[in-house]
GUKE-270998 format. One record per residue (C-alpha): residue in three letters; residue number from 1; x, y, z. Coordinates in nm, 2 decimals. Example, Ala and Ser with C-alpha at 12.3 -4.5 7.8 and 13.67 -1.06 7.14 Angstrom:
! residues 2
<aa->ALA; i->1; x->1.23; y->-0.45; z->0.78>
<aa->SER; i->2; x->1.37; y->-0.11; z->0.71>
! end
This chain:
! residues 264
<aa->MET; i->1; x->0.00; y->0.00; z->0.00>
<aa->THR; i->2; x->0.13; y->0.34; z->-0.09>
<aa->LYS; i->3; x->0.21; y->0.57; z->0.20>
<aa->THR; i->4; x->0.26; y->0.94; z->0.23>
<aa->ILE; i->5; x->0.59; y->1.00; z->0.41>
<aa->LEU; i->6; x->0.73; y->1.33; z->0.53>
<aa->ILE; i->7; x->1.11; y->1.35; z->0.57>
<aa->THR; i->8; x->1.27; y->1.65; z->0.73>
<aa->GLY; i->9; x->1.62; y->1.74; z->0.64>
<aa->ALA; i->10; x->1.57; y->1.57; z->0.30>
<aa->THR; i->11; x->1.80; y->1.78; z->0.08>
<aa->ASP; i->12; x->2.12; y->1.57; z->0.15>
<aa->GLY; i->13; x->2.27; y->1.29; z->0.34>
<aa->ILE; i->14; x->2.06; y->1.02; z->0.50>
<aa->GLY; i->15; x->1.74; y->1.21; z->0.45>
<aa->LEU; i->16; x->1.78; y->1.24; z->0.07>
<aa->LEU; i->17; x->1.89; y->0.88; z->0.03>
<aa->THR; i->18; x->1.59; y->0.77; z->0.24>
<aa->ALA; i->19; x->1.36; y->0.97; z->0.02>
<aa->LYS; i->20; x->1.50; y->0.82; z->-0.30>
<aa->LYS; i->21; x->1.46; y->0.47; z->-0.15>
<aa->LEU; i->22; x->1.10; y->0.52; z->-0.04>
<aa->SER; i->23; x->1.01; y->0.70; z->-0.37>
<aa->ALA; i->24; x->1.15; y->0.41; z->-0.57>
<aa->GLN; i->25; x->0.92; y->0.18; z->-0.37>
<aa->GLY; i->26; x->0.62; y->0.38; z->-0.50>
<aa->HIS; i->27; x->0.55; y->0.59; z->-0.19>
<aa->SER; i->28; x->0.46; y->0.96; z->-0.19>
<aa->VAL; i->29; x->0.75; y->1.14; z->-0.03>
<aa->LEU; i->30; x->0.72; y->1.50; z->0.11>
<aa->LEU; i->31; x->1.06; y->1.67; z->0.12>
<aa->HIS; i->32; x->1.15; y->1.93; z->0.38>
<aa->GLY; i->33; x->1.46; y->2.15; z->0.37>
<aa->ARG; i->34; x->1.59; y->2.49; z->0.47>
<aa->SER; i->35; x->1.69; y->2.60; z->0.12>
<aa->ALA; i->36; x->1.46; y->2.64; z->-0.18>
<aa->GLU; i->37; x->1.74; y->2.58; z->-0.42>
<aa->LYS; i->38; x->1.85; y->2.26; z->-0.24>
<aa->LEU; i->39; x->1.49; y->2.14; z->-0.23>
<aa->SER; i->40; x->1.45; y->2.18; z->-0.60>
<aa->ALA; i->41; x->1.77; y->1.98; z->-0.66>
<aa->ALA; i->42; x->1.66; y->1.71; z->-0.42>
<aa->ALA; i->43; x->1.32; y->1.68; z->-0.58>
<aa->ALA; i->44; x->1.49; y->1.64; z->-0.92>
<aa->GLU; i->45; x->1.72; y->1.37; z->-0.78>
<aa->VAL; i->46; x->1.44; y->1.18; z->-0.60>
<aa->GLY; i->47; x->1.22; y->1.20; z->-0.92>
<aa->GLY; i->48; x->0.85; y->1.15; z->-0.94>
<aa->ASN; i->49; x->0.77; y->1.51; z->-0.87>
<aa->PRO; i->50; x->0.76; y->1.50; z->-0.49>
<aa->GLN; i->51; x->0.62; y->1.79; z->-0.30>
<aa->THR; i->52; x->0.87; y->2.02; z->-0.12>
<aa->TYR; i->53; x->0.83; y->2.23; z->0.19>
<aa->ARG; i->54; x->1.08; y->2.50; z->0.30>
<aa->ALA; i->55; x->1.13; y->2.59; z->0.67>
<aa->ASP; i->56; x->1.41; y->2.68; z->0.90>
<aa->LEU; i->57; x->1.36; y->2.45; z->1.19>
<aa->SER; i->58; x->1.57; y->2.67; z->1.42>
<aa->ARG; i->59; x->1.27; y->2.91; z->1.41>
<aa->LEU; i->60; x->0.97; y->2.75; z->1.58>
<aa->GLU; i->61; x->0.73; y->2.99; z->1.41>
<aa->GLU; i->62; x->0.84; y->2.84; z->1.08>
<aa->VAL; i->63; x->0.77; y->2.50; z->1.22>
<aa->VAL; i->64; x->0.41; y->2.62; z->1.27>
<aa->THR; i->65; x->0.39; y->2.75; z->0.91>
<aa->LEU; i->66; x->0.53; y->2.42; z->0.78>
<aa->ALA; i->67; x->0.27; y->2.22; z->0.97>
<aa->GLU; i->68; x->-0.01; y->2.44; z->0.85>
<aa->ALA; i->69; x->0.10; y->2.40; z->0.49>
<aa->LEU; i->70; x->0.13; y->2.02; z->0.53>
<aa->ARG; i->71; x->-0.22; y->2.00; z->0.68>
<aa->ILE; i->72; x->-0.37; y->2.21; z->0.40>
<aa->ASP; i->73; x->-0.21; y->1.99; z->0.14>
<aa->HIS; i->74; x->-0.27; y->1.65; z->0.30>
<aa->SER; i->75; x->-0.56; y->1.50; z->0.49>
<aa->GLN; i->76; x->-0.34; y->1.21; z->0.60>
<aa->ILE; i->77; x->0.04; y->1.17; z->0.65>
<aa->ASP; i->78; x->0.12; y->0.81; z->0.73>
<aa->VAL; i->79; x->0.48; y->0.85; z->0.84>
<aa->VAL; i->80; x->0.69; y->1.14; z->0.98>
<aa->ILE; i->81; x->1.07; y->1.09; z->0.97>
<aa->ASN; i->82; x->1.23; y->1.35; z->1.19>
<aa->ASN; i->83; x->1.57; y->1.33; z->1.02>
<aa->ALA; i->84; x->1.69; y->1.70; z->1.03>
<aa->GLY; i->85; x->1.97; y->1.76; z->1.28>
<aa->VAL; i->86; x->2.26; y->1.99; z->1.35>
<aa->LEU; i->87; x->2.59; y->1.96; z->1.53>
<aa->LYS; i->88; x->2.83; y->2.24; z->1.45>
<aa->LEU; i->89; x->2.70; y->2.59; z->1.37>
<aa->PRO; i->90; x->2.88; y->2.92; z->1.33>
<aa->GLU; i->91; x->2.63; y->3.07; z->1.57>
<aa->PRO; i->92; x->2.46; y->2.82; z->1.79>
<aa->ARG; i->93; x->2.23; y->3.07; z->1.96>
<aa->THR; i->94; x->1.90; y->3.15; z->1.80>
<aa->ASP; i->95; x->1.73; y->3.49; z->1.78>
<aa->ALA; i->96; x->1.50; y->3.36; z->2.06>
<aa->GLY; i->97; x->1.80; y->3.30; z->2.28>
<aa->LEU; i->98; x->1.79; y->2.92; z->2.26>
<aa->ASP; i->99; x->2.06; y->2.67; z->2.16>
<aa->ALA; i->100; x->1.99; y->2.58; z->1.80>
<aa->ARG; i->101; x->2.10; y->2.22; z->1.86>
<aa->PHE; i->102; x->1.82; y->2.17; z->2.10>
<aa->VAL; i->103; x->1.57; y->2.36; z->1.89>
<aa->VAL; i->104; x->1.64; y->2.17; z->1.56>
<aa->ASN; i->105; x->1.71; y->1.83; z->1.72>
<aa->THR; i->106; x->1.45; y->1.82; z->1.99>
<aa->LEU; i->107; x->1.20; y->2.10; z->2.00>
<aa->ALA; i->108; x->1.11; y->2.14; z->1.63>
<aa->PRO; i->109; x->1.03; y->1.78; z->1.58>
<aa->TYR; i->110; x->0.82; y->1.77; z->1.89>
<aa->LEU; i->111; x->0.62; y->2.07; z->1.79>
<aa->LEU; i->112; x->0.59; y->1.95; z->1.43>
<aa->VAL; i->113; x->0.45; y->1.61; z->1.55>
<aa->GLN; i->114; x->0.21; y->1.78; z->1.79>
<aa->LEU; i->115; x->0.07; y->1.99; z->1.51>
<aa->LEU; i->116; x->0.05; y->1.70; z->1.27>
<aa->LEU; i->117; x->-0.13; y->1.46; z->1.51>
<aa->PRO; i->118; x->-0.47; y->1.54; z->1.35>
<aa->VAL; i->119; x->-0.35; y->1.40; z->1.02>
<aa->LEU; i->120; x->-0.15; y->1.11; z->1.16>
<aa->PRO; i->121; x->-0.36; y->0.79; z->1.15>
<aa->LYS; i->122; x->-0.36; y->0.54; z->1.44>
<aa->ALA; i->123; x->-0.16; y->0.31; z->1.21>
<aa->GLY; i->124; x->0.09; y->0.58; z->1.13>
<aa->ARG; i->125; x->0.45; y->0.61; z->1.26>
<aa->VAL; i->126; x->0.68; y->0.88; z->1.38>
<aa->VAL; i->127; x->1.05; y->0.79; z->1.34>
<aa->ASN; i->128; x->1.28; y->1.01; z->1.54>
<aa->LEU; i->129; x->1.66; y->1.02; z->1.47>
<aa->SER; i->130; x->1.84; y->0.96; z->1.79>
<aa->SER; i->131; x->2.21; y->0.88; z->1.82>
<aa->ALA; i->132; x->2.46; y->0.66; z->2.00>
<aa->ALA; i->133; x->2.58; y->0.99; z->2.15>
<aa->GLN; i->134; x->2.34; y->1.05; z->2.44>
<aa->ALA; i->135; x->2.39; y->1.24; z->2.76>
<aa->PRO; i->136; x->2.17; y->1.35; z->3.05>
<aa->VAL; i->137; x->2.00; y->1.68; z->2.97>
<aa->GLU; i->138; x->2.10; y->2.00; z->3.15>
<aa->VAL; i->139; x->1.76; y->2.15; z->3.16>
<aa->ALA; i->140; x->1.91; y->2.50; z->3.20>
<aa->ALA; i->141; x->2.09; y->2.45; z->2.87>
<aa->LEU; i->142; x->1.77; y->2.32; z->2.70>
<aa->ARG; i->143; x->1.61; y->2.65; z->2.82>
<aa->GLY; i->144; x->1.89; y->2.85; z->2.67>
<aa->GLU; i->145; x->2.03; y->2.96; z->3.01>
<aa->VAL; i->146; x->2.36; y->2.77; z->2.98>
<aa->THR; i->147; x->2.59; y->2.74; z->2.68>
<aa->LEU; i->148; x->2.73; y->2.40; z->2.59>
<aa->ASP; i->149; x->3.00; y->2.29; z->2.35>
<aa->ASP; i->150; x->2.90; y->2.12; z->2.03>
<aa->MET; i->151; x->2.91; y->1.75; z->2.13>
<aa->ALA; i->152; x->2.75; y->1.81; z->2.47>
<aa->ALA; i->153; x->2.46; y->2.00; z->2.31>
<aa->TYR; i->154; x->2.42; y->1.73; z->2.04>
<aa->ALA; i->155; x->2.43; y->1.44; z->2.28>
<aa->GLN; i->156; x->2.19; y->1.60; z->2.52>
<aa->SER; i->157; x->1.95; y->1.69; z->2.24>
<aa->LYS; i->158; x->1.95; y->1.34; z->2.12>
<aa->LEU; i->159; x->1.87; y->1.20; z->2.46>
<aa->ALA; i->160; x->1.59; y->1.46; z->2.48>
<aa->ILE; i->161; x->1.43; y->1.35; z->2.16>
<aa->THR; i->162; x->1.46; y->0.99; z->2.28>
<aa->ILE; i->163; x->1.28; y->1.09; z->2.60>
<aa->TRP; i->164; x->0.99; y->1.25; z->2.43>
<aa->THR; i->165; x->0.96; y->0.96; z->2.19>
<aa->ARG; i->166; x->0.90; y->0.73; z->2.48>
<aa->GLU; i->167; x->0.67; y->0.97; z->2.65>
<aa->MET; i->168; x->0.46; y->1.03; z->2.34>
<aa->ALA; i->169; x->0.43; y->0.65; z->2.30>
<aa->ARG; i->170; x->0.29; y->0.62; z->2.65>
<aa->ALA; i->171; x->0.04; y->0.90; z->2.58>
<aa->HIS; i->172; x->-0.07; y->0.75; z->2.25>
<aa->GLN; i->173; x->-0.09; y->0.37; z->2.32>
<aa->ASP; i->174; x->-0.35; y->0.33; z->2.05>
<aa->GLY; i->175; x->-0.12; y->0.48; z->1.79>
<aa->PRO; i->176; x->0.05; y->0.63; z->1.60>
<aa->LEU; i->177; x->0.38; y->0.45; z->1.68>
<aa->PHE; i->178; x->0.67; y->0.65; z->1.81>
<aa->ILE; i->179; x->1.02; y->0.50; z->1.75>
<aa->ALA; i->180; x->1.37; y->0.64; z->1.82>
<aa->VAL; i->181; x->1.65; y->0.52; z->1.59>
<aa->ASN; i->182; x->2.02; y->0.55; z->1.60>
<aa->PRO; i->183; x->2.08; y->0.51; z->1.22>
<aa->GLY; i->184; x->2.44; y->0.43; z->1.26>
<aa->SER; i->185; x->2.75; y->0.61; z->1.40>
<aa->LEU; i->186; x->2.97; y->0.82; z->1.18>
<aa->LEU; i->187; x->2.78; y->0.78; z->0.86>
<aa->ALA; i->188; x->2.90; y->0.98; z->0.56>
<aa->SER; i->189; x->2.68; y->1.28; z->0.61>
<aa->LYS; i->190; x->2.76; y->1.65; z->0.58>
<aa->MET; i->191; x->2.73; y->1.68; z->0.96>
<aa->VAL; i->192; x->2.98; y->1.40; z->1.03>
<aa->LYS; i->193; x->3.23; y->1.54; z->0.78>
<aa->GLU; i->194; x->3.21; y->1.89; z->0.92>
<aa->GLY; i->195; x->3.19; y->1.78; z->1.28>
<aa->PHE; i->196; x->3.45; y->1.50; z->1.29>
<aa->GLY; i->197; x->3.66; y->1.56; z->0.98>
<aa->VAL; i->198; x->3.61; y->1.20; z->0.86>
<aa->ALA; i->199; x->3.46; y->1.06; z->0.54>
<aa->GLY; i->200; x->3.22; y->0.84; z->0.73>
<aa->ASN; i->201; x->3.05; y->0.51; z->0.66>
<aa->ASP; i->202; x->2.81; y->0.42; z->0.38>
<aa->LEU; i->203; x->2.50; y->0.64; z->0.41>
<aa->SER; i->204; x->2.28; y->0.35; z->0.29>
<aa->ILE; i->205; x->2.33; y->0.19; z->0.63>
<aa->GLY; i->206; x->2.12; y->0.47; z->0.78>
<aa->ALA; i->207; x->1.87; y->0.50; z->0.49>
<aa->ASP; i->208; x->1.79; y->0.13; z->0.50>
<aa->ILE; i->209; x->1.71; y->0.13; z->0.87>
<aa->LEU; i->210; x->1.49; y->0.45; z->0.84>
<aa->ALA; i->211; x->1.29; y->0.29; z->0.56>
<aa->ARG; i->212; x->1.25; y->-0.03; z->0.77>
<aa->ALA; i->213; x->1.14; y->0.17; z->1.08>
<aa->ALA; i->214; x->0.89; y->0.36; z->0.87>
<aa->LEU; i->215; x->0.73; y->0.06; z->0.70>
<aa->SER; i->216; x->0.84; y->-0.29; z->0.82>
<aa->ASP; i->217; x->0.64; y->-0.52; z->1.04>
<aa->GLU; i->218; x->0.94; y->-0.57; z->1.27>
<aa->PHE; i->219; x->0.87; y->-0.23; z->1.42>
<aa->ALA; i->220; x->0.49; y->-0.27; z->1.44>
<aa->GLY; i->221; x->0.49; y->-0.34; z->1.81>
<aa->ALA; i->222; x->0.79; y->-0.12; z->1.90>
<aa->SER; i->223; x->0.62; y->0.21; z->2.00>
<aa->GLY; i->224; x->0.85; y->0.38; z->2.25>
<aa->ALA; i->225; x->1.14; y->0.16; z->2.17>
<aa->TYR; i->226; x->1.50; y->0.26; z->2.08>
<aa->PHE; i->227; x->1.66; y->0.09; z->1.79>
<aa->ASP; i->228; x->2.04; y->0.10; z->1.78>
<aa->ASN; i->229; x->2.17; y->0.03; z->1.43>
<aa->ASP; i->230; x->2.52; y->0.00; z->1.56>
<aa->MET; i->231; x->2.41; y->-0.30; z->1.76>
<aa->GLY; i->232; x->2.17; y->-0.42; z->1.48>
<aa->GLY; i->233; x->1.86; y->-0.44; z->1.71>
<aa->PHE; i->234; x->1.65; y->-0.29; z->1.98>
<aa->ASP; i->235; x->1.85; y->-0.18; z->2.28>
<aa->GLU; i->236; x->1.82; y->0.04; z->2.59>
<aa->PRO; i->237; x->1.91; y->0.41; z->2.55>
<aa->HIS; i->238; x->2.10; y->0.61; z->2.81>
<aa->SER; i->239; x->1.99; y->0.51; z->3.16>
<aa->ALA; i->240; x->1.87; y->0.86; z->3.23>
<aa->VAL; i->241; x->1.54; y->0.78; z->3.05>
<aa->LYS; i->242; x->1.45; y->0.56; z->3.35>
<aa->ASP; i->243; x->1.49; y->0.85; z->3.60>
<aa->PRO; i->244; x->1.13; y->0.98; z->3.64>
<aa->ASP; i->245; x->1.25; y->1.32; z->3.79>
<aa->HIS; i->246; x->1.48; y->1.37; z->3.50>
<aa->VAL; i->247; x->1.22; y->1.28; z->3.24>
<aa->ALA; i->248; x->0.96; y->1.50; z->3.40>
<aa->ALA; i->249; x->1.20; y->1.80; z->3.41>
<aa->VAL; i->250; x->1.29; y->1.75; z->3.04>
<aa->MET; i->251; x->0.93; y->1.71; z->2.93>
<aa->ALA; i->252; x->0.82; y->2.01; z->3.13>
<aa->ALA; i->253; x->1.09; y->2.23; z->2.97>
<aa->ILE; i->254; x->1.01; y->2.10; z->2.62>
<aa->GLN; i->255; x->0.63; y->2.16; z->2.66>
<aa->GLU; i->256; x->0.69; y->2.51; z->2.80>
<aa->LEU; i->257; x->0.93; y->2.61; z->2.53>
<aa->VAL; i->258; x->0.69; y->2.51; z->2.25>
<aa->SER; i->259; x->0.38; y->2.62; z->2.42>
<aa->GLY; i->260; x->0.36; y->2.97; z->2.26>
<aa->ASN; i->261; x->0.36; y->2.81; z->1.92>
<aa->ARG; i->262; x->0.08; y->2.56; z->1.97>
<aa->PRO; i->263; x->-0.29; y->2.62; z->1.92>
<aa->GLU; i->264; x->-0.50; y->2.62; z->2.23>
! end
């Protein structure tokens, strides 16, 4: 059955390769990117005339506009793959005073999913990109009150998205599914090349697991689970996800930070 699948950060790297893979299988892919020029190039590479949506995910007001456009165009979106992510930035502080790593990697996908819930069917899926790099979240840093170095911000933002994946799964036990995935460490993405100065491993490793998480039966009963592609299976994320006080503090901060951008 043909699915409608939104992929954020789909203009290069794992996102683009995943879009090409899913489009080749006959699915309708919706491509998100920050640059109109890159979106046009990505659409041409994916083929099949996919719809494109431009938004800067470091600006939560643009996430709202993105969600509105998607809901106007589509009465149903079967899968959301929150692939977009950042590590190193020339200016990590947003105009709103927040750390852009937390905004793009944690807050924007949370807000986007909240706004798209009305068009996500019970049988739908939300696939969130986590990472092998996870660290307990400094809530003050999430709130923009403390500045972190690149890797600390990245690792904490990835644990934060893993936390909200689990919490959303608990809140929506009748669906859609929420799954956190480490697509593989040091894959040959732009982020890895810029952040670590290495060529990286085959991107298809990541694209293959994202496509499986989006569609395959092996994930059908895995809502709230964490899949570690380095290990080749489901695994436990950082132990901080089992600290109820930590989880509650992180979720309270996430909900407060996006609250001004959600409809009442």
